[in-house]
N, C-alpha and C positions, 0 to 999 in steps of 0.2 A: 449209623450202627442200628442194629435191630435186636430186640429181645425175642428169642425163640423158646417156646414152651414144648417140651417133649414128654411123652409117656415113657416109663421104663418099668422093667420087671426083673425081679430076682427069682429065677426059676426054682432054685434050691429051697426057698422059703415060701414061694407063692406070693410074695409081696409085690403089689403094683402101686405106682405112684407117679408123680410128675416132678419135673425139674426144669428150670429155665436158665438160659445163658445169653449174654450179649455177644454178638459176633458180627463180622462183616457179611457172612453168608451162612446158609443152613449147614453146609458141610463142616465149616470151622466150629460152629456152635455145637453140632452133634458130637464131634470129637472131644471137645472140652467137657460137655455134659457127661459123656461116657467115663472119662477119667475122674471127674468130680464125684459122680454117683458111686463109682467103685470105691473111692476114698471114704466117702461118708458111710457107706454100707459095710466097710471093712471087708471087701471082697476083691477078687482078681477081676481084671477087665473081662475075661472070658466068662465070668459068672453073672454078668449084667447084660441085659438085652435092652437096647434103646429102641423104642417103637416109633410110632407116628409122631410127626410134628403137629401139635394141636393148634398152635397159634403163633403168629409173628406180629410184633408191634414195633413200630418205629420209636426210637428213643429221641425225645426232643425236649428242649427247655432245661430248666434246673430241676433235676430229679435227684433224689437221695438214694444212694446205693450203699448198702451195708456190707462190709467185708465179712468173709466167713468166720473170722475170729472175733468180730465185734458182737455177734449175737450170742456167744457162749457165755 
């Protein structure tokens, strides 16, 4: 599995940020990031633009992954 880091933008507010996701390939991760960012930003999918993939890192070894509800 690979962790993909993407740029994203919310055109309505001008906000630009990054978000990462672990997936089998870039397309799978891009689709998941689009849905998660829309959820976190309280926007519709059509209101979020997922931009360039900035970085891809292989996930190896014992790594700690925090679920989205654990950090709240």
